C-alpha positions in Angstrom: -5.6 -15.5 -19.9 -2.4 -13.9 -20.9 -1.3 -10.9 -18.9 -2.1 -7.6 -20.6 0.6 -5.0 -21.0 -1.9 -2.3 -20.1 -3.0 -1.7 -16.5 -6.6 -3.0 -16.0 -7.8 0.4 -14.9 -6.5 1.9 -18.2 -8.2 -0.6 -20.6 -10.8 0.6 -23.1 -13.3 -1.2 -20.9 -11.7 -0.6 -17.5 -12.0 -3.3 -14.8 -10.6 -4.3 -11.5 -7.5 -6.6 -11.5 -7.6 -10.3 -10.9 -4.9 -12.9 -10.6 -5.5 -13.7 -14.3 -4.0 -10.3 -15.2 -0.6 -11.6 -14.3 -1.0 -15.1 -15.9 -3.1 -16.5 -13.0 -1.6 -18.9 -10.4 2.0 -19.8 -11.1 3.1 -23.4 -11.4 4.8 -25.1 -8.5 8.5 -24.5 -8.5 9.3 -28.0 -7.5 12.9 -27.9 -6.7 13.7 -24.7 -4.7 17.2 -24.9 -6.1 15.9 -24.0 -9.6 15.5 -20.3 -8.6 18.5 -18.1 -8.1 19.4 -16.8 -4.7 16.9 -14.1 -3.5 14.3 -15.1 -6.1 10.7 -15.6 -4.7 9.1 -19.0 -4.7 5.8 -19.7 -6.4 3.8 -19.5 -3.2 5.3 -16.1 -2.4 4.4 -14.8 -5.9 0.9 -16.4 -5.7 0.3 -14.6 -2.4 1.4 -11.3 -3.9 -1.0 -11.9 -6.9 -3.9 -12.7 -4.5 -3.1 -9.5 -2.5 -3.1 -7.3 -5.6 -6.5 -8.7 -6.7 -7.9 -8.2 -3.2 -6.6 -4.6 -3.1 -8.2 -4.0 -6.5 -11.6 -5.1 -5.1 -11.3 -2.8 -2.0 -9.6 0.5 -3.2 -11.5 3.5 -4.4 -10.9 3.8 -8.1 -11.4 7.6 -8.0 -11.3 10.4 -5.3 -12.4 13.9 -6.2 -12.1 16.9 -4.0 -14.5 19.8 -4.8 -14.0 23.3 -3.5 -16.3 26.3 -3.9 -15.3 29.9 -4.9 -18.0 32.5 -4.7 -20.7 29.7 -4.8 -19.2 28.0 -7.9 -17.9 24.4 -7.4 -14.8 23.1 -9.2 -12.5 20.1 -9.0 -9.7 21.0 -6.6 -7.9 17.6 -6.8 -8.3 14.2 -8.4 -6.7 10.9 -7.5 -7.5 8.0 -9.8 -6.3 4.5 -10.4 -6.7 5.2 -14.1 -3.4 6.8 -15.0 -4.7 9.1 -17.7 -7.6 10.6 -15.8 -7.2 14.3 -15.0 -9.4 17.0 -13.4 -10.6 18.2 -16.8 -12.2 14.8 -17.4 -14.7 15.5 -14.6 -17.8 17.6 -15.4 -19.1 19.6 -12.5 -22.7 20.5 -12.4 -24.1 22.9 -9.8 -27.6 21.8 -9.1 -28.2 24.5 -6.5 -27.0 25.2 -2.9 -25.3 22.2 -1.5 -26.0 19.9 -4.5 -23.3 19.0 -7.0 -23.2 16.3 -9.7 -19.8 15.0 -10.9 -19.8 13.0 -14.2 -17.3 11.5 -16.5 -17.3 9.8 -19.9 -18.6 6.2 -20.2 -15.9 3.5 -19.7 -13.7 5.8 -17.7 -13.9 3.6 -14.6 -14.7 0.0 -13.8 -18.2 -0.9 -12.7 -18.8 0.4 -9.2 -18.3 -2.2 -6.4 -20.3 -0.3 -3.8 -21.9 3.1 -3.2 -19.8 6.2 -3.2 -18.7 7.9 0.0 -18.3 11.6 0.7 -16.7 13.6 3.5 -16.5 17.3 4.3 -13.1 18.9 4.1 -13.8 22.1 6.0 -14.9 23.0 9.5 -18.5 23.8 10.3 -21.7 22.4 11.7 -21.8 19.8 8.8 -23.9 16.7 8.8 -22.6 13.7 6.9 -22.8 14.5 3.1 -25.0 12.3 1.0 -23.3 10.7 -2.1 -25.5 8.9 -4.6 -24.3 7.1 -7.7 -25.7 8.4 -11.0 -25.0 7.3 -14.6 -21.2 7.7 -15.1 -20.9 9.9 -12.0 -21.9 10.8 -8.5 -24.2 13.4 -6.9 -23.2 14.9 -3.6 -25.4 16.9 -1.2 -23.8 18.8 1.6 -25.9 19.7 4.6 -25.4 21.8 7.7 -27.0 21.3 11.1 -30.6 22.1 10.8 -30.9 20.0 7.6 -30.2 22.9 5.2 -28.4 22.2 1.9 -25.3 24.5 1.9 -22.3 24.7 -0.4 -19.2 23.2 1.3 -15.9 21.7 0.3 -16.0 18.0 0.1 -14.2 14.9 -1.1 -15.9 11.9 -2.7 -14.5 8.4 -3.1 -15.9 6.2 -5.9 -15.4 2.4 -5.2 
């Protein structure tokens, strides 16, 4: 497969990178004298390619931080591997106290590699928030000690 000029997370059908995205494994250099001084050898480049593919399998493709103002949730911050994704691409649905669904358009992210993870980003008697994958999104429930759904600022990582 030839290397694409577009980052894999920005493709029309986004996906995680593989070594094929940079023309797969390089051929053996043979004579090390062929390369100029300071140039990497094939084994060094192959290692870098393998590391990029491994990182692509492990990194969250999206992190969204949600804050509440007068009981209304909104996107506070977004970090995404897709270079064009912005906060306005995330739809926030308030399902009631302590229950928020975040969705985005189909083909915005690669297929999920594992379940989403959420953490609280404020002090309080919080239990671990529950993040559940939904179609093109994630639903997060924030719970205080006593098992009561309560609005609270959180961050969710989509893998």
